[in-house]
N, C-alpha and C positions, 0 to 999 in steps of 0.2 A: 330196334335193338341199339340199344347207345353208348359209350364205352365213357366214362370218365375214371381219372388218375390225378392223385390226391400225390406231393410230390414233398418233404422233410428232410431234413438233414437226418436225422432215427432211417430216414427207409422212404419206398414209395408205393400206395398201398394202388388196389388199381383196382375194379368192377365193371360187368358189365349185367344191362338191366334192360327188360324187359317191357313195353310198355305198353298197353291198352290203350288201345283211340285216335281218333284219325289225329291230324298232324298236330292242332294248334294244344288236344290234351296230352300228347307223349312232350310238346315241346314244353308247356307248363309245367308238366309235370318227372321231365330233364332237371329245368332249373330248381323246381322245390329242390329234388333232391339231394344238387348240388350246393344248396346251397344249405340243407341241412349235413354234407358232410362237412363244407366250408367249417361249420359253426364247433362240428366234434370235432377235428382241425383245433381249433381257438381255443377250447379246454380244457383239452390235453394237452396242450403247449402250457396252458396259466396251469393246470393240475400241478405239470411235471417240476416248477422253479416255487412252489409252495414247498 
């Protein structure tokens, strides 16, 4: 189980995900999920400015 959290001026978003696999696979998937979440945050920030 891996917990994620993103905080912005408009609020906080949290998620808990269960990734299957060994430690290496879980870490790799957690990093990928975290970066995708950050990318979504940046895209939302950009669309709010437009």
